[in-house]
C-alpha positions as CSV (number, residue, x, y, z in Angstrom):
1,M,143.8,153.6,100.4
2,K,141.8,150.4,99.5
3,T,143.7,147.8,100.1
4,K,144.6,148.9,103.4
5,F,141.4,148.9,104.3
6,L,140.6,145.4,102.6
7,S,143.0,144.2,105.3
8,L,141.5,145.8,107.7
9,V,138.9,144.2,106.7
10,A,140.1,140.3,106.4
11,G,142.0,140.7,110.2
12,A,138.8,141.5,111.8
13,S,136.9,138.9,109.6
14,L,139.3,136.7,111.2
15,I,139.5,137.6,115.0
16,A,135.1,136.9,114.8
17,L,136.1,133.8,113.4
18,A,138.2,133.0,115.4
19,G,135.9,133.3,118.3
20,V,133.3,130.6,116.1
21,A,134.8,126.7,116.6
22,N,133.0,124.7,119.5
23,A,135.4,122.1,120.3
24,G,132.7,120.1,121.8
25,Q,133.0,118.3,125.4
26,P,136.7,117.6,126.1
27,L,138.3,114.0,125.8
28,V,140.4,111.8,128.1
29,L,142.5,110.2,125.8
30,S,145.2,107.5,126.1
31,N,149.2,107.9,126.3
32,G,149.2,106.0,122.9
33,Q,147.3,108.2,121.0
34,M,148.5,111.5,123.2
35,D,151.5,109.8,121.4
36,V,150.7,111.2,117.9
37,V,149.0,114.1,118.5
38,T,150.1,116.8,116.7
39,A,149.8,120.7,117.1
40,G,149.4,123.0,113.7
41,A,150.4,126.6,114.4
42,A,150.1,130.3,111.9
43,A,151.1,133.4,112.1
44,T,151.1,136.3,109.6
45,A,152.7,139.5,108.8
46,N,151.4,142.9,107.2
47,A,153.3,146.1,107.0
48,G,153.0,149.3,104.5
49,A,154.3,152.7,103.7
50,F,154.1,156.1,102.0
51,A,156.5,158.7,100.8
52,L,156.0,161.8,99.5
53,G,158.9,163.3,98.3
54,D,159.5,167.1,96.9
55,F,161.5,166.0,93.9
56,D,161.1,161.7,94.8
57,A,160.4,159.3,96.8
58,V,161.4,155.3,97.9
59,T,159.9,153.3,100.3
60,L,160.3,149.4,100.6
61,T,158.2,146.9,102.9
62,Q,159.2,143.5,104.2
63,T,158.0,140.8,106.7
64,A,158.7,137.6,107.5
65,T,156.8,135.0,109.3
66,N,157.8,131.2,111.2
67,A,156.0,128.7,112.5
68,V,157.0,125.8,114.4
69,S,155.0,123.4,115.7
70,G,156.9,120.3,117.7
71,N,160.5,119.1,118.7
72,G,162.0,118.3,114.6
73,L,162.8,119.9,111.1
74,F,160.3,119.3,109.5
75,N,158.1,121.1,111.7
76,I,158.5,125.0,110.6
77,A,157.1,126.7,107.9
78,I,158.6,130.2,106.5
79,G,157.0,132.7,105.1
80,Q,159.1,135.8,103.1
81,S,157.6,139.2,100.9
82,Y,159.8,141.4,100.2
83,S,158.2,145.2,97.8
84,L,160.1,147.6,96.8
85,A,158.6,151.1,95.6
86,T,159.5,154.9,93.8
87,A,158.2,157.2,91.8
88,A,160.6,160.6,91.3
89,S,158.9,163.8,89.7
90,V,160.0,167.0,88.1
91,L,156.8,168.9,88.2
92,F,155.2,167.8,91.5
93,Q,155.7,165.8,94.9
94,A,156.0,162.3,94.5
95,A,154.5,159.9,96.8
96,V,154.3,155.8,96.5
97,A,152.5,153.9,98.8
98,A,154.3,149.5,98.8
99,H,152.5,146.5,100.8
100,S,153.2,142.8,102.0
101,D,152.0,140.2,103.0
102,S,153.6,137.2,104.2
103,A,151.7,133.3,106.3
104,A,153.0,129.8,106.8
105,T,151.4,127.4,108.0
106,L,151.3,124.4,109.3
107,P,148.5,121.1,110.1
C-alpha cells in the first residue's frame, strides 16, 4: 500500500511540476539554427499486481517504455522491467503483491 501511495505522490508531483516551466518569449531561429535543434523524449510506465489464493498465489508485472527522438538509430531509448512474486501457505490464504517501473529518456 505504501508503494502505491508513493507512486501516486510521485506522479502527482510530476504533473504539478510540468506546469511550472516557463519558456519566456518566443524566438525566431534562422535556418542554420533550426538544422541543429534536437528535441528530447521521455516515457515512463508502472504496473502493480496483487494475488490472493487458498493455497498459492502468483503474480507478475511487466513494463516496457520506448522513447524516440527524431530519426536515426541512436535516437531511441528503451527501458524494461519485470517482476514476479509467488507465495504459498497450507494453513492460511496466500497473498502476494508485485510492482515494477521503467523509464526511458533522451536529451
